[in-house]
N, C-alpha and C positions, 0 to 999 in steps of 0.2 A: 504494500500500500504506500502510495506517495505521501511524504510528510505534508502536513497541513500548514506548517509555518514556513514562511519565506524570509530568510535573513541573509545579510551580506557574508561573504567569505573573502579571504585574502589569499591569492595564488602567487607563489614565489617560484621563479626559476632558481636553480641552485648555483651553478658555476658562474663566477664573476658577478653574481647578484647577492647571494648570501655568503659564499666563500670566495676567497681571492684566487683560487686555482681551479683546475679541472678535477672534479671528484673522480672521474673515470681513470685518470692517470696518477692521482695522488698516492694510490696504494701500490704502485709498481714495485717500490723497494721492499715493503713488507711481503709482497707476493714472491719476490726474488729470495728473500731470506727464508720464506716458508717452502722454497723448493718448487714453486709453480712456474716461474719463468726464468729465463737465462739472463746473463749479464748484458747481452746485446739488446734484449728487449727493454731492460732498465735504461740503457743509454738512449735508445730510440724514444721511449716515452718521456725521458727527461728532456730531450731536445724538443719534443712536441709541446711539453709543458712550458718551456722557455718561450717558444715563438707564440704560444697562446697568450702568455702573460704580456708580452710586449706588443701584441696586436699585429704581428707580422704574418699570421696564418689566417687564411680564409676558412669559412666553415666547411668547405669541401675537404680541406686538408685535415681538419679535426675529425670529420666523419670517417675519413680513410683510416685514421689512427684508431677510432672506436671500433671499426670493423676488424682491423688487425688484432686488437685486443680481444674482441669477441671470438675470432677464429682461434686465437691462442688458448682461450678458455675451454675449448672442446676437450672433454674428458676429465676436466678438473672435478674433484669431489666437492659437492656443494657445501657440505658441512665444514670442510677445511677452509674454504673461502670465508664462510660466516665466522669461524673461530678466529681467523687472522684479522678480519675487520673489527671484530669485537675487542680483541686484545690490543690493537694499535689505534683504535678510533680517536681517542683523545690526543694521543701523541701526534697523529697525522693531521687531524681536522681542527682540533680545538684552537690552535694559534692562527688559523686561516679565516675565521669567521669575522665578517665586517661588523664593527660596533654599531654602525648605523642600521644594519639589517636587524640586529638583535633588538635594538630600540623599536624598530617598526613592528617586529613580531610582538613585543611586549605591549605596544600601543593597540594593536588589533585585538589581542586577547583581552586587554582592559576594556575595550568597547564591545566585547561579547562576540567577536568574529572568529570563526574557525580559520586556522592557518593551514594551507595546503601547499606542500612542496611539489613542484612539477618539473621533473628532471629527465633528460635523455639517458643519464647513467643508469646502471643496473640496479634493480630493486634491492639486491642483497647488500649493496653499498649505500644506497639512498635511505632505506628504511632505518638503519641504525643512526644515520646522521639526523634524520627527521625526529627520531625519538630523543636524541641528545638536545635538539633545538626546541623540543616541546611542540612540534607540529601535530596537528589533529588528524591529518590525512597525508598520504604520499601517493603521487602518480609517478611511475617510473617504468623504464624498460624491463621487461620480464624475459629472462633467458629460459629456453626450453630445457627440461630436465628428464632424465630417464635413469632409473636404477641408482639414484643419488648422485648422478654426474651430469654436467652440462653437455648437451648434444652439439652445441655450436649454432643451433637454430634460435630464432627469436619468436616468442609467442606474441609479444606486443612491443612495438617500437614507439616510445614516447618522444616523438619528434614532429616538428612542424604542425600540420593540421591535425595530426593524431592527438596532440596535447589538447587542442580545443575540443575535439570530439569527446575525449575522456572527461574534460571539465564539465561539459554539458550533461553527460551521463551521471556524473557525480552530483551535480546540482539538482538534477531531477530526483535522484534517490535520496539526497540528504535535505532537500528543501531550501537550497541556496537561491537567492535572487541575484542572478548574474548582472542585471542592470544596476544593482546597488553594490556590486562587488568590486574588488581591487585586483590588479595583476601587475607584477613587477618582473622585468627581464632586461637582459643586456643585448640580446641578439635579434637580428632581423628575421631569423627563422621562427621566432616566437610571435611575430605580428598576428597570426591567427588567434593565439590565446589572449593577446592584448585587445584585439578587436571585439571580443565577445563580452567584455565587462564594461561597466559604466565608468570605471576610474582606472585607466591604464597609465603605467609609469615606465619610462625608459630609465634603466639603471646602468651606469657605466656603458652607454650604448656604443655599438659599432657604428661605422660611418653610415650605413644604410638606415639603421634604426634611428640614428640621430636626425637624419634628414627627414625620415617619415614622421618622427615626433614633432619636428618643427612645422611640417606641412599640416599636421592634424591637431596642433596645439596640445600635445601630450606633455605633461611635466617631465623634466629630465632631472634625475638625481645622480650625484657623484659620490660613491662610497670609496673611501680612501684609507680607513683605519681598521686593520684587522686587530682583534682583541682575543685574549684567552678567556673562554667562557667561565672558567673556574674563578676568574678575578671579578666577574660580574656578580656582586653581592645580591642584587635585586632579582637576578634571573635564575629561576629554578625550573629545569626541564621537567615536563610532566611525565607521569607514569603512563605508558601506552602499551597496548597489545597489538600485534601485527597479524594481518590476514591478507589473503589474495582473493579477490572477488571478480566475477565477470562483470563487464560494463555494457549494459544495454542490449537490446534484442538484435539490432542490425550488426553491431560491431562484435558482440559476443558470438554470433552465428559464424563469424569468420575465425573464431578461435582466439579472439583478443581478450586479454585480461589486464587488470590494473591492480597494482599493489597499493594497499592503503594502510595507514595507521589510524587507530581509534583510541579515543580517551578511555581510560579504565573506568568501569562502572562500579568499582568497589566503594563501599560506604566509607 
């Protein structure tokens, strides 16, 4: 049954919007130390991270790196990946979170808005980051699994228009009013997710998104100050439980799923 209440939500892209680096590449060294990838892959992902940071790589280059990493993941034990992410999460991600993004998350929660992270990175990486940040939901890429290992296929690719589709499905299910909702992203590939909300914001935008924001009078935010979450006294990550749910009749019929985080219902 569709929720009867309609309330705003805040949708955040992850890379260069909430954190200062690419989440898909940030765990390359822990994966190397855990025996999942070789030194060449670490160096390659390190270079990709560098050009991503300085803005010298276009999105096609980043997507090629994502596909390369996805192909490498074929055969990896799913639980090993989850264990490595859990063990290194705070060391890898904690210092990379933008202080301005944390303040926005706090502000939206204070106003009673659910916070949803929408990321192209894999759910097994994004879900723990979302839990650490206190997000209420997560939409992320879902890698196919068989017998406890990644197959190399993708069940749902949270990219471009797919993000907007997943957001609409989530809004229908949870009772979000998209016309009263907010969205934040740095990339022109996320224009579809910015277009479907009433209050779109370009954060650290690339050239195309900056031009689009100027043409459409979208506010532009510049986040510049990464902060360690543990030093944020007022910020307390929420306790969440994780699940994977199908999104919508049309999309789910094609085998698409979206990973979500939900608030704990404990008393």
